[in-house]
C-alpha positions in Angstrom: 26.0 -161.8 109.1 23.8 -160.7 106.1 23.9 -157.2 104.6 20.6 -155.9 106.3 21.8 -157.1 110.0 25.2 -155.4 109.4 23.4 -152.3 108.1 21.1 -152.2 111.1 23.8 -152.8 113.6 25.9 -149.9 112.0 22.9 -147.6 112.1 22.1 -148.4 115.7 25.6 -147.9 116.8 25.8 -144.5 115.1 22.4 -143.3 116.4 23.3 -144.4 119.9 26.3 -142.3 119.8 24.3 -139.5 118.1 26.7 -139.6 115.3 26.1 -138.5 111.5 26.1 -141.4 109.4 27.4 -142.0 105.9 27.1 -145.3 104.1 28.5 -145.4 100.4 28.7 -148.3 97.8 27.1 -150.3 95.1 24.0 -151.9 96.9 23.2 -153.4 93.4 19.5 -152.4 93.8 17.8 -150.3 91.1 16.8 -147.3 93.1 15.2 -145.5 90.1 12.7 -148.2 89.7 9.4 -148.2 91.5 8.8 -151.8 92.8 8.1 -153.4 96.1 11.7 -154.4 96.9 12.9 -150.9 96.3 10.1 -149.4 98.3 10.9 -151.8 101.2 14.6 -150.5 101.1 13.3 -146.9 100.9 11.0 -147.6 103.9 13.7 -149.1 106.0 15.9 -145.9 105.3 12.9 -143.7 106.1 12.3 -145.5 109.3 15.9 -144.6 110.5 15.6 -141.1 109.2 18.1 -141.8 106.4 18.1 -140.9 102.7 20.0 -141.8 99.7 21.2 -138.4 98.3 22.4 -139.9 94.9 19.8 -138.9 92.3 21.3 -139.8 88.9 22.4 -143.1 87.4 25.4 -144.7 88.6 25.5 -147.6 85.9 25.1 -146.8 82.4 25.3 -149.2 79.5 24.0 -148.7 75.8 20.5 -150.1 76.7 19.8 -148.9 80.1 20.7 -146.6 83.0 20.5 -147.7 86.7 20.9 -145.9 90.1 22.7 -148.9 92.1 25.5 -146.9 93.8 24.4 -145.0 96.9 25.4 -142.5 99.5 23.1 -142.9 102.4 23.1 -140.4 105.2 20.9 -138.7 107.8 18.2 -136.5 106.2 19.4 -133.6 108.3 23.1 -133.9 107.2 23.4 -130.6 105.2 27.2 -130.7 105.2 27.3 -133.1 102.3 27.4 -132.6 98.4 27.4 -135.4 96.0 28.1 -135.9 92.4 28.5 -138.8 90.0 31.8 -139.0 87.9 32.5 -141.0 85.0 35.8 -142.7 85.3 35.6 -143.9 81.7 37.1 -147.5 82.5 33.7 -149.0 83.9 30.1 -149.0 83.3 29.7 -147.9 86.8 30.2 -144.4 87.7 31.9 -143.2 90.8 30.0 -141.6 93.5 31.8 -138.6 95.1 30.8 -137.0 98.3 32.2 -133.6 99.6 31.9 -133.2 103.3 31.8 -129.5 104.5 33.0 -129.6 108.0 33.3 -125.8 108.3 37.0 -126.3 109.7 38.7 -124.8 106.6 41.7 -126.3 104.9 43.9 -128.6 107.0 47.6 -128.7 106.6 47.7 -132.6 107.2 46.1 -134.7 104.4 45.6 -138.4 104.6 45.9 -139.9 101.1 44.9 -143.5 100.4 45.4 -145.0 97.0 45.9 -148.2 95.3 49.5 -149.1 94.5 49.4 -149.9 90.8 52.8 -151.7 90.6 53.2 -154.6 88.2 53.2 -157.1 91.1 50.0 -155.8 92.4 48.4 -155.9 88.9 49.6 -159.5 88.4 48.2 -160.3 91.8 44.9 -159.0 90.8 44.9 -160.9 87.6 45.7 -164.0 89.5 42.9 -163.4 92.0 40.4 -162.7 89.3 41.3 -165.9 87.4 40.3 -167.8 90.5 36.8 -166.3 90.7 33.6 -167.8 89.4 32.0 -165.6 86.7 28.9 -167.7 86.2 26.6 -164.9 87.5 28.2 -162.4 85.1 27.8 -164.7 82.1 24.3 -166.0 83.4 22.7 -162.9 84.8 19.9 -162.9 87.1 17.8 -160.1 88.6 20.1 -157.5 90.2 17.6 -156.9 92.9 18.2 -160.6 94.2 20.3 -160.4 97.4 
């Protein structure tokens, strides 16, 4: 199933259950540009009453800045606050979303984090060595899906 079909199915399920929707990630689309492809995406979001709340660049290099990381939510979702954070080790900035539930602080906190053990780092290196990096070294238009 392609990205747009999964996106549409997710939206339909959330809307059928009258749930607020939050989709985050690097869509690899240059949202700050004004072109037909970006306008099509914005129109699709608009048709589902959704909006990307990230407004500043999320990928920065010496020659350009792009907004490719998104936090998409319902237009009427006022419980969210977003910010973009430079984690220093990447040309991609992190998108952080704070969800104000109005329930105050809870005692139980769930924390999920990567276990940066030597074995896990070696496994990551091994998996990365098996990847094809042709697209990275021979870049094409990032708006190509």
